[in-house]
N, CA, C and O atoms as a Tinker XYZ file with bonds, in Angstrom:
   416  protein
     1  N    -13.873000   62.410000   86.134000    73     2
     2  CA   -12.992000   62.566000   85.051000    64     1     3
     3  C    -13.730000   62.293000   83.755000    63     2     4     5
     4  O    -14.422000   61.280000   83.652000    81     3
     5  N    -13.606000   63.166000   82.757000    73     3     6
     6  CA   -14.365000   63.072000   81.491000    64     5     7
     7  C    -13.378000   62.775000   80.362000    63     6     8     9
     8  O    -12.325000   63.398000   80.231000    81     7
     9  N    -13.774000   61.800000   79.562000    73     7    10
    10  CA   -12.929000   61.456000   78.415000    64     9    11
    11  C    -13.202000   62.404000   77.272000    63    10    12    13
    12  O    -14.352000   62.758000   77.009000    81    11
    13  N    -12.141000   62.818000   76.586000    73    11    14
    14  CA   -12.311000   63.717000   75.443000    64    13    15
    15  C    -11.886000   62.935000   74.191000    63    14    16    17
    16  O    -10.803000   62.351000   74.139000    81    15
    17  N    -12.753000   62.941000   73.208000    73    15    18
    18  CA   -12.460000   62.227000   71.951000    64    17    19
    19  C    -12.302000   63.279000   70.866000    63    18    20    21
    20  O    -13.210000   64.072000   70.618000    81    19
    21  N    -11.144000   63.279000   70.223000    73    19    22
    22  CA   -10.906000   64.193000   69.111000    64    21    23
    23  C    -10.906000   63.390000   67.807000    63    22    24    25
    24  O    -10.285000   62.329000   67.733000    81    23
    25  N    -11.589000   63.885000   66.792000    73    23    26
    26  CA   -11.636000   63.231000   65.479000    64    25    27
    27  C    -10.685000   63.977000   64.554000    63    26    28    29
    28  O    -10.804000   65.188000   64.364000    81    27
    29  N     -9.743000   63.238000   63.984000    73    27    30
    30  CA    -8.740000   63.833000   63.097000    64    29    31
    31  C     -8.791000   63.078000   61.769000    63    30    32    33
    32  O     -8.945000   61.856000   61.753000    81    31
    33  N     -8.663000   63.798000   60.664000    73    31    34
    34  CA    -8.625000   63.156000   59.337000    64    33    35
    35  C     -7.173000   62.879000   58.978000    63    34    36    37
    36  O     -6.295000   63.732000   59.104000    81    35
    37  N     -6.959000   61.639000   58.522000    73    35    38
    38  CA    -5.602000   61.232000   58.172000    64    37    39
    39  C     -5.657000   60.534000   56.812000    63    38    40    41
    40  O     -6.503000   59.665000   56.601000    81    39
    41  N     -4.779000   60.897000   55.902000    73    39    42
    42  CA    -4.760000   60.276000   54.567000    64    41    43
    43  C     -4.014000   58.946000   54.651000    63    42    44    45
    44  O     -2.882000   58.889000   55.131000    81    43
    45  N     -4.657000   57.884000   54.181000    73    43    46
    46  CA    -4.062000   56.543000   54.217000    64    45    47
    47  C     -4.059000   56.001000   52.778000    63    46    48    49
    48  O     -5.067000   56.082000   52.076000    81    47
    49  N     -2.937000   55.458000   52.356000    73    47    50
    50  CA    -2.869000   54.852000   51.017000    64    49    51
    51  C     -3.373000   53.416000   51.087000    63    50    52    53
    52  O     -2.900000   52.616000   51.894000    81    51
    53  N     -4.340000   53.106000   50.228000    73    51    54
    54  CA    -4.917000   51.750000   50.166000    64    53    55
    55  C     -4.584000   51.171000   48.791000    63    54    56    57
    56  O     -4.895000   51.764000   47.758000    81    55
    57  N     -3.944000   50.001000   48.802000    73    55    58
    58  CA    -3.608000   49.361000   47.528000    64    57    59
    59  C     -4.842000   48.674000   46.951000    63    58    60    61
    60  O     -5.539000   47.932000   47.643000    81    59
    61  N     -5.095000   48.935000   45.681000    73    59    62
    62  CA    -6.237000   48.317000   44.991000    64    61    63
    63  C     -5.673000   47.349000   43.953000    63    62    64    65
    64  O     -4.886000   47.727000   43.085000    81    63
    65  N     -6.089000   46.118000   44.066000    73    63    66
    66  CA    -5.632000   45.097000   43.104000    64    65    67
    67  C     -6.786000   44.807000   42.151000    63    66    68    69
    68  O     -7.870000   44.403000   42.571000    81    67
    69  N     -6.531000   45.022000   40.852000    73    67    70
    70  CA    -7.551000   44.714000   39.841000    64    69    71
    71  C     -7.125000   43.459000   39.104000    63    70    72    73
    72  O     -5.973000   43.326000   38.689000    81    71
    73  N     -8.047000   42.561000   38.951000    73    71    74
    74  CA    -7.765000   41.325000   38.211000    64    73    75
    75  C     -8.485000   41.394000   36.865000    63    74    76    77
    76  O     -9.705000   41.548000   36.809000    81    75
    77  N     -7.731000   41.281000   35.808000    73    75    78
    78  CA    -8.312000   41.318000   34.475000    64    77    79
    79  C     -8.165000   39.923000   33.877000    63    78    80    81
    80  O     -7.055000   39.437000   33.663000    81    79
    81  N     -9.278000   39.307000   33.620000    73    79    82
    82  CA    -9.251000   37.959000   33.031000    64    81    83
    83  C     -9.704000   38.051000   31.588000    63    82    84    85
    84  O    -10.700000   38.698000   31.266000    81    83
    85  N     -8.957000   37.394000   30.738000    73    83    86
    86  CA    -9.314000   37.382000   29.331000    64    85    87
    87  C     -9.277000   35.932000   28.866000    63    86    88    89
    88  O     -8.267000   35.250000   29.037000    81    87
    89  N    -10.348000   35.470000   28.292000    73    87    90
    90  CA   -10.428000   34.094000   27.800000    64    89    91
    91  C    -10.172000   34.130000   26.299000    63    90    92    93
    92  O    -10.860000   34.818000   25.545000    81    91
    93  N     -9.170000   33.375000   25.892000    73    91    94
    94  CA    -8.819000   33.324000   24.476000    64    93    95
    95  C     -9.079000   31.904000   23.984000    63    94    96    97
    96  O     -8.556000   30.940000   24.543000    81    95
    97  N     -9.883000   31.783000   22.947000    73    95    98
    98  CA   -10.129000   30.468000   22.350000    64    97    99
    99  C     -9.027000   30.179000   21.346000    63    98   100   101
   100  O     -8.841000   30.926000   20.385000    81    99
   101  N     -8.298000   29.096000   21.569000    73    99   102
   102  CA    -7.231000   28.687000   20.663000    64   101   103
   103  C     -7.755000   27.485000   19.873000    63   102   104   105
   104  O     -8.018000   26.432000   20.453000    81   103
   105  N     -7.908000   27.633000   18.573000    73   103   106
   106  CA    -8.409000   26.491000   17.805000    64   105   107
   107  C     -7.352000   25.385000   17.737000    63   106   108   109
   108  O     -6.166000   25.644000   17.536000    81   107
   109  N     -7.809000   24.173000   17.907000    73   107   110
   110  CA    -6.919000   23.014000   17.843000    64   109   111
   111  C     -7.228000   22.279000   16.539000    63   110   112   113
   112  O     -8.358000   21.854000   16.299000    81   111
   113  N     -6.226000   22.145000   15.730000    73   111   114
   114  CA    -6.405000   21.426000   14.464000    64   113   115
   115  C     -5.790000   20.055000   14.642000    63   114   116   117
   116  O     -4.608000   19.915000   14.954000    81   115
   117  N     -6.605000   19.065000   14.440000    73   115   118
   118  CA    -6.142000   17.700000   14.633000    64   117   119
   119  C     -6.241000   16.985000   13.295000    63   118   120   121
   120  O     -7.302000   16.967000   12.670000    81   119
   121  N     -5.162000   16.410000   12.869000    73   119   122
   122  CA    -5.159000   15.676000   11.622000    64   121   123
   123  C     -4.875000   14.219000   11.943000    63   122   124   125
   124  O     -3.871000   13.892000   12.576000    81   123
   125  N     -5.752000   13.370000   11.508000    73   123   126
   126  CA    -5.631000   11.954000   11.818000    64   125   127
   127  C     -5.426000   11.202000   10.503000    63   126   128   129
   128  O     -6.223000   11.324000    9.573000    81   127
   129  N     -4.358000   10.434000   10.443000    73   127   130
   130  CA    -4.105000    9.609000    9.257000    64   129   131
   131  C     -4.653000    8.218000    9.551000    63   130   132   133
   132  O     -4.220000    7.555000   10.493000    81   131
   133  N     -5.582000    7.797000    8.759000    73   131   134
   134  CA    -6.185000    6.478000    8.951000    64   133   135
   135  C     -5.740000    5.605000    7.777000    63   134   136   137
   136  O     -6.220000    5.768000    6.655000    81   135
   137  N     -4.815000    4.673000    8.048000    73   135   138
   138  CA    -4.411000    3.792000    6.951000    64   137   139
   139  C     -5.529000    2.806000    6.635000    63   138   140   141
   140  O     -6.104000    2.187000    7.531000    81   139
   141  N     -5.820000    2.673000    5.372000    73   139   142
   142  CA    -6.857000    1.739000    4.954000    64   141   143
   143  C     -6.256000    0.757000    3.957000    63   142   144   145
   144  O     -5.613000    1.142000    2.980000    81   143
   145  N     -6.478000   -0.481000    4.226000    73   143   146
   146  CA    -6.017000   -1.522000    3.324000    64   145   147
   147  C     -7.243000   -2.228000    2.781000    63   146   148   149
   148  O     -8.063000   -2.757000    3.530000    81   147
   149  N     -7.346000   -2.224000    1.482000    73   147   150
   150  CA    -8.491000   -2.873000    0.862000    64   149   151
   151  C     -7.954000   -3.952000   -0.075000    63   150   152   153
   152  O     -7.179000   -3.675000   -0.990000    81   151
   153  N     -8.380000   -5.175000    0.174000    73   151   154
   154  CA    -7.929000   -6.297000   -0.639000    64   153   155
   155  C     -9.089000   -6.749000   -1.510000    63   154   156   157
   156  O    -10.171000   -7.070000   -1.018000    81   155
   157  N     -8.851000   -6.768000   -2.771000    73   155   158
   158  CA    -9.881000   -7.212000   -3.715000    64   157   159
   159  C     -9.386000   -8.510000   -4.330000    63   158   160   161
   160  O     -8.314000   -8.564000   -4.931000    81   159
   161  N    -10.176000   -9.540000   -4.169000    73   159   162
   162  CA    -9.790000  -10.841000   -4.711000    64   161   163
   163  C    -10.704000  -11.149000   -5.879000    63   162   164   165
   164  O    -11.929000  -11.122000   -5.757000    81   163
   165  N    -10.099000  -11.438000   -6.995000    73   163   166
   166  CA   -10.871000  -11.738000   -8.185000    64   165   167
   167  C    -10.437000  -13.116000   -8.670000    63   166   168   169
   168  O     -9.261000  -13.348000   -8.947000    81   167
   169  N    -11.385000  -14.007000   -8.764000    73   167   170
   170  CA   -11.091000  -15.366000   -9.206000    64   169   171
   171  C    -11.466000  -15.471000  -10.687000    63   170   172   173
   172  O    -12.617000  -15.265000  -11.073000    81   171
   173  N    -10.480000  -15.790000  -11.482000    73   171   174
   174  CA   -10.700000  -15.938000  -12.918000    64   173   175
   175  C    -10.358000  -17.374000  -13.291000    63   174   176   177
   176  O     -9.267000  -17.866000  -13.003000    81   175
   177  N    -11.301000  -18.027000  -13.929000    73   175   178
   178  CA   -11.048000  -19.403000  -14.361000    64   177   179
   179  C    -10.569000  -19.366000  -15.805000    63   178   180   181
   180  O    -11.245000  -18.847000  -16.694000    81   179
   181  N     -9.387000  -19.930000  -16.012000    73   179   182
   182  CA    -8.797000  -19.977000  -17.339000    64   181   183
   183  C     -8.806000  -21.437000  -17.791000    63   182   184   185
   184  O     -8.073000  -22.263000  -17.248000    81   183
   185  N     -9.630000  -21.749000  -18.780000    73   183   186
   186  CA    -9.628000  -23.142000  -19.246000    64   185   187
   187  C     -8.296000  -23.448000  -19.950000    63   186   188   189
   188  O     -7.779000  -22.651000  -20.732000    81   187
   189  N     -7.785000  -24.598000  -19.646000    73   187   190
   190  CA    -6.489000  -24.994000  -20.174000    64   189   191
   191  C     -6.687000  -26.279000  -20.985000    63   190   192   193
   192  O     -7.019000  -27.327000  -20.431000    81   191
   193  N     -6.484000  -26.184000  -22.276000    73   191   194
   194  CA    -6.681000  -27.340000  -23.160000    64   193   195
   195  C     -5.303000  -27.819000  -23.606000    63   194   196   197
   196  O     -4.484000  -27.047000  -24.104000    81   195
   197  N     -5.074000  -29.103000  -23.414000    73   195   198
   198  CA    -3.793000  -29.693000  -23.815000    64   197   199
   199  C     -4.084000  -30.753000  -24.875000    63   198   200   201
   200  O     -4.864000  -31.680000  -24.652000    81   199
   201  N     -3.460000  -30.601000  -26.000000    73   199   202
   202  CA    -3.650000  -31.547000  -27.099000    64   201   203
   203  C     -2.403000  -32.415000  -27.208000    63   202   204   205
   204  O     -1.289000  -31.913000  -27.355000    81   203
   205  N     -2.610000  -33.704000  -27.135000    73   203   206
   206  CA    -1.509000  -34.662000  -27.255000    64   205   207
   207  C     -1.733000  -35.461000  -28.534000    63   206   208   209
   208  O     -2.754000  -36.126000  -28.712000    81   207
   209  N     -0.765000  -35.373000  -29.395000    73   207   210
   210  CA    -0.870000  -36.102000  -30.663000    64   209   211
   211  C      0.265000  -37.106000  -30.720000    63   210   212   213
   212  O      1.433000  -36.756000  -30.550000    81   211
   213  N     -0.090000  -38.343000  -30.957000    73   211   214
   214  CA     0.919000  -39.391000  -30.948000    64   213   215
   215  C      0.714000  -40.282000  -32.176000    63   214   216   217
   216  O     -0.370000  -40.820000  -32.403000    81   215
   217  N      1.754000  -40.416000  -32.934000    73   215   218
   218  CA     1.694000  -41.279000  -34.133000    64   217   219
   219  C      2.624000  -42.455000  -33.883000    63   218   220   221
   220  O      3.815000  -42.293000  -33.617000    81   219
   221  N      2.047000  -43.625000  -33.977000    73   219   222
   222  CA     2.818000  -44.848000  -33.752000    64   221   223
   223  C      2.862000  -45.644000  -35.064000    63   222   224   225
   224  O      1.835000  -45.946000  -35.673000    81   223
   225  N      4.071000  -45.961000  -35.461000    73   223   226
   226  CA     4.227000  -46.803000  -36.645000    64   225   227
   227  C      4.611000  -48.201000  -36.199000    63   226   228   229
   228  O      5.590000  -48.401000  -35.480000    81   227
   229  N      3.834000  -49.138000  -36.632000    73   227   230
   230  CA     4.096000  -50.540000  -36.280000    64   229   231
   231  C      4.507000  -51.283000  -37.549000    63   230   232   233
   232  O      3.736000  -51.367000  -38.505000    81   231
   233  N      5.720000  -51.816000  -37.550000    73   231   234
   234  CA     6.138000  -52.586000  -38.748000    64   233   235
   235  C      5.329000  -53.881000  -38.847000    63   234   236   237
   236  O      5.144000  -54.598000  -37.863000    81   235
   237  N      4.869000  -54.148000  -40.025000    73   235   238
   238  CA     4.078000  -55.363000  -40.249000    64   237   239
   239  C      4.755000  -56.215000  -41.310000    63   238   240   241
   240  O      5.426000  -55.729000  -42.221000    81   239
   241  N      4.549000  -57.464000  -41.146000    73   239   242
   242  CA     5.075000  -58.407000  -42.147000    64   241   243
   243  C      3.953000  -58.644000  -43.158000    63   242   244   245
   244  O      2.831000  -58.981000  -42.780000    81   243
   245  N      4.246000  -58.473000  -44.393000    73   243   246
   246  CA     3.230000  -58.735000  -45.414000    64   245   247
   247  C      2.926000  -57.444000  -46.157000    63   246   248   249
   248  O      3.812000  -56.619000  -46.380000    81   247
   249  N      1.667000  -57.279000  -46.537000    73   247   250
   250  CA     1.247000  -56.117000  -47.324000    64   249   251
   251  C      1.289000  -54.840000  -46.466000    63   250   252   253
   252  O      0.944000  -54.869000  -45.285000    81   251
   253  N      1.720000  -53.715000  -47.076000    73   251   254
   254  CA     1.764000  -52.429000  -46.381000    64   253   255
   255  C      0.411000  -51.746000  -46.559000    63   254   256   257
   256  O     -0.098000  -51.627000  -47.674000    81   255
   257  N     -0.160000  -51.302000  -45.443000    73   255   258
   258  CA    -1.471000  -50.639000  -45.511000    64   257   259
   259  C     -1.328000  -49.235000  -44.897000    63   258   260   261
   260  O     -0.431000  -48.971000  -44.096000    81   259
   261  N     -2.247000  -48.349000  -45.304000    73   259   262
   262  CA    -2.231000  -46.978000  -44.792000    64   261   263
   263  C     -2.609000  -46.980000  -43.295000    63   262   264   265
   264  O     -3.560000  -47.655000  -42.900000    81   263
   265  N     -1.875000  -46.234000  -42.477000    73   263   266
   266  CA    -2.146000  -46.199000  -41.038000    64   265   267
   267  C     -3.304000  -45.248000  -40.699000    63   266   268   269
   268  O     -3.822000  -44.549000  -41.570000    81   267
   269  N     -3.691000  -45.234000  -39.449000    73   267   270
   270  CA    -4.798000  -44.404000  -38.979000    64   269   271
   271  C     -4.244000  -43.408000  -37.941000    63   270   272   273
   272  O     -3.445000  -43.772000  -37.078000    81   271
   273  N     -4.689000  -42.143000  -38.047000    73   271   274
   274  CA    -4.277000  -41.122000  -37.082000    64   273   275
   275  C     -5.464000  -40.830000  -36.173000    63   274   276   277
   276  O     -6.568000  -40.551000  -36.642000    81   275
   277  N     -5.222000  -40.896000  -34.882000    73   275   278
   278  CA    -6.273000  -40.599000  -33.904000    64   277   279
   279  C     -5.805000  -39.433000  -33.029000    63   278   280   281
   280  O     -4.631000  -39.353000  -32.669000    81   279
   281  N     -6.735000  -38.528000  -32.691000    73   279   282
   282  CA    -6.384000  -37.424000  -31.790000    64   281   283
   283  C     -7.387000  -37.411000  -30.637000    63   282   284   285
   284  O     -8.578000  -37.666000  -30.810000    81   283
   285  N     -6.861000  -37.108000  -29.472000    73   283   286
   286  CA    -7.684000  -37.086000  -28.261000    64   285   287
   287  C     -7.460000  -35.743000  -27.553000    63   286   288   289
   288  O     -6.325000  -35.278000  -27.443000    81   287
   289  N     -8.541000  -35.128000  -27.077000    73   287   290
   290  CA    -8.427000  -33.882000  -26.313000    64   289   291
   291  C     -8.750000  -34.172000  -24.855000    63   290   292   293
   292  O     -9.742000  -34.825000  -24.534000    81   291
   293  N     -7.887000  -33.670000  -23.985000    73   291   294
   294  CA    -8.067000  -33.901000  -22.556000    64   293   295
   295  C     -8.386000  -32.545000  -21.896000    63   294   296   297
   296  O     -7.602000  -31.604000  -22.010000    81   295
   297  N     -9.542000  -32.446000  -21.203000    73   295   298
   298  CA    -9.906000  -31.228000  -20.477000    64   297   299
   299  C     -9.250000  -31.258000  -19.092000    63   298   300   301
   300  O     -9.458000  -32.196000  -18.322000    81   299
   301  N     -8.473000  -30.250000  -18.788000    73   299   302
   302  CA    -7.833000  -30.169000  -17.474000    64   301   303
   303  C     -8.655000  -29.255000  -16.563000    63   302   304   305
   304  O     -9.510000  -28.502000  -17.028000    81   303
   305  N     -8.381000  -29.335000  -15.256000    73   303   306
   306  CA    -9.063000  -28.510000  -14.270000    64   305   307
   307  C     -8.667000  -27.038000  -14.481000    63   306   308   309
   308  O     -7.556000  -26.758000  -14.933000    81   307
   309  N     -9.563000  -26.103000  -14.159000    73   307   310
   310  CA    -9.191000  -24.687000  -14.265000    64   309   311
   311  C     -8.029000  -24.354000  -13.315000    63   310   312   313
   312  O     -7.921000  -24.923000  -12.228000    81   311
   313  N     -7.177000  -23.436000  -13.738000    73   311   314
   314  CA    -6.014000  -23.039000  -12.962000    64   313   315
   315  C     -6.343000  -21.721000  -12.263000    63   314   316   317
   316  O     -6.809000  -20.781000  -12.906000    81   315
   317  N     -6.105000  -21.645000  -10.948000    73   315   318
   318  CA    -6.370000  -20.412000  -10.189000    64   317   319
   319  C     -5.103000  -19.574000  -10.158000    63   318   320   321
   320  O     -4.030000  -20.054000   -9.795000    81   319
   321  N     -5.246000  -18.330000  -10.539000    73   319   322
   322  CA    -4.116000  -17.410000  -10.545000    64   321   323
   323  C     -4.467000  -16.209000   -9.687000    63   322   324   325
   324  O     -5.605000  -15.740000   -9.709000    81   323
   325  N     -3.486000  -15.700000   -8.922000    73   323   326
   326  CA    -3.689000  -14.534000   -8.068000    64   325   327
   327  C     -2.876000  -13.390000   -8.658000    63   326   328   329
   328  O     -1.673000  -13.520000   -8.882000    81   327
   329  N     -3.551000  -12.259000   -8.910000    73   327   330
   330  CA    -2.878000  -11.081000   -9.457000    64   329   331
   331  C     -2.035000  -10.398000   -8.403000    63   330   332   333
   332  O     -2.158000  -10.716000   -7.220000    81   331
   333  N     -1.178000   -9.464000   -8.801000    73   331   334
   334  CA    -0.330000   -8.758000   -7.826000    64   333   335
   335  C     -1.167000   -7.818000   -6.967000    63   334   336   337
   336  O     -2.193000   -7.303000   -7.411000    81   335
   337  N     -0.710000   -7.595000   -5.707000    73   335   338
   338  CA    -1.405000   -6.691000   -4.800000    64   337   339
   339  C     -1.104000   -5.259000   -5.206000    63   338   340   341
   340  O     -0.030000   -4.963000   -5.730000    81   339
   341  N     -2.063000   -4.373000   -4.960000    73   339   342
   342  CA    -1.835000   -2.965000   -5.252000    64   341   343
   343  C     -2.201000   -2.154000   -4.011000    63   342   344   345
   344  O     -3.130000   -2.499000   -3.280000    81   343
   345  N     -1.449000   -1.063000   -3.785000    73   343   346
   346  CA    -1.678000   -0.196000   -2.633000    64   345   347
   347  C     -2.207000    1.138000   -3.152000    63   346   348   349
   348  O     -1.610000    1.741000   -4.044000    81   347
   349  N     -3.333000    1.602000   -2.591000    73   347   350
   350  CA    -3.934000    2.863000   -2.998000    64   349   351
   351  C     -4.022000    3.751000   -1.763000    63   350   352   353
   352  O     -4.584000    3.347000   -0.745000    81   351
   353  N     -3.464000    4.968000   -1.848000    73   351   354
   354  CA    -3.547000    5.904000   -0.732000    64   353   355
   355  C     -4.565000    6.977000   -1.087000    63   354   356   357
   356  O     -4.556000    7.518000   -2.193000    81   355
   357  N     -5.445000    7.278000   -0.131000    73   355   358
   358  CA    -6.481000    8.279000   -0.354000    64   357   359
   359  C     -6.394000    9.334000    0.737000    63   358   360   361
   360  O     -6.179000    9.010000    1.905000    81   359
   361  N     -6.561000   10.595000    0.355000    73   359   362
   362  CA    -6.660000   11.678000    1.327000    64   361   363
   363  C     -8.111000   12.142000    1.296000    63   362   364   365
   364  O     -8.598000   12.630000    0.276000    81   363
   365  N     -8.790000   11.983000    2.422000    73   363   366
   366  CA   -10.224000   12.275000    2.483000    64   365   367
   367  C    -10.420000   13.548000    3.291000    63   366   368   369
   368  O     -9.936000   13.656000    4.418000    81   367
   369  N    -11.131000   14.514000    2.712000    73   367   370
   370  CA   -11.422000   15.768000    3.398000    64   369   371
   371  C    -12.885000   15.726000    3.829000    63   370   372   373
   372  O    -13.751000   15.283000    3.073000    81   371
   373  N    -13.150000   16.183000    5.030000    73   371   374
   374  CA   -14.529000   16.175000    5.506000    64   373   375
   375  C    -14.724000   17.278000    6.528000    63   374   376   377
   376  O    -13.908000   18.191000    6.648000    81   375
   377  N    -15.809000   17.175000    7.252000    73   375   378
   378  CA   -16.113000   18.163000    8.287000    64   377   379
   379  C    -15.055000   18.083000    9.392000    63   378   380   381
   380  O    -14.531000   17.001000    9.656000    81   379
   381  N    -14.731000   19.207000   10.043000    73   379   382
   382  CA   -13.725000   19.166000   11.113000    64   381   383
   383  C    -14.219000   18.343000   12.296000    63   382   384   385
   384  O    -15.418000   18.231000   12.550000    81   383
   385  N    -13.262000   17.778000   13.003000    73   383   386
   386  CA   -13.605000   16.992000   14.181000    64   385   387
   387  C    -14.077000   17.928000   15.299000    63   386   388   389
   388  O    -13.662000   19.086000   15.340000    81   387
   389  N    -14.937000   17.447000   16.204000    73   387   390
   390  CA   -15.386000   18.318000   17.304000    64   389   391
   391  C    -14.222000   18.628000   18.241000    63   390   392   393
   392  O    -13.304000   17.826000   18.408000    81   391
   393  N    -14.286000   19.823000   18.853000    73   391   394
   394  CA   -13.220000   20.242000   19.774000    64   393   395
   395  C    -13.245000   19.360000   21.002000    63   394   396   397
   396  O    -14.313000   19.010000   21.503000    81   395
   397  N    -12.061000   19.000000   21.490000    73   395   398
   398  CA   -11.966000   18.151000   22.666000    64   397   399
   399  C    -11.623000   19.019000   23.880000    63   398   400   401
   400  O    -10.811000   19.940000   23.788000    81   399
   401  N    -12.240000   18.718000   24.990000    73   399   402
   402  CA   -12.013000   19.482000   26.212000    64   401   403
   403  C    -11.267000   18.613000   27.202000    63   402   404   405
   404  O    -11.659000   17.473000   27.447000    81   403
   405  N    -10.194000   19.140000   27.774000    73   403   406
   406  CA    -9.391000   18.386000   28.729000    64   405   407
   407  C     -9.637000   18.977000   30.107000    63   406   408   409
   408  O     -9.346000   20.149000   30.343000    81   407
   409  N    -10.169000   18.175000   31.015000    73   407   410
   410  CA   -10.468000   18.638000   32.364000    64   409   411
   411  C     -9.643000   17.817000   33.357000    63   410   412   413
   412  O     -9.691000   16.587000   33.345000    81   411
   413  N     -8.896000   18.496000   34.204000    73   411   414
   414  CA    -8.074000   17.778000   35.189000    64   413   415
   415  C     -8.871000   17.507000   36.441000    63   414   416
   416  O     -8.354000   16.912000   37.386000    81   415
């Protein structure tokens, strides 16, 4: 017994899947507010001079004589004063920050 092989052409539909990948760079703008507090302390010495004048009359019995006036100056310690605080806000522009990459 002999086997017979017949070759026949048959049309077959084959689905073709194409994958199209497109990489889009999305720029990320990051704005960072950095509060800065700067305290400037300035010490100013203010000399304070106080003059005290005192006249004392002493009644005397007998001849009246002209009195004497004396004045004395007293140097006091310097007084420390603190000025009011001030707040200054600055907006600083510079080179952009480097792009950050997030990898899971």
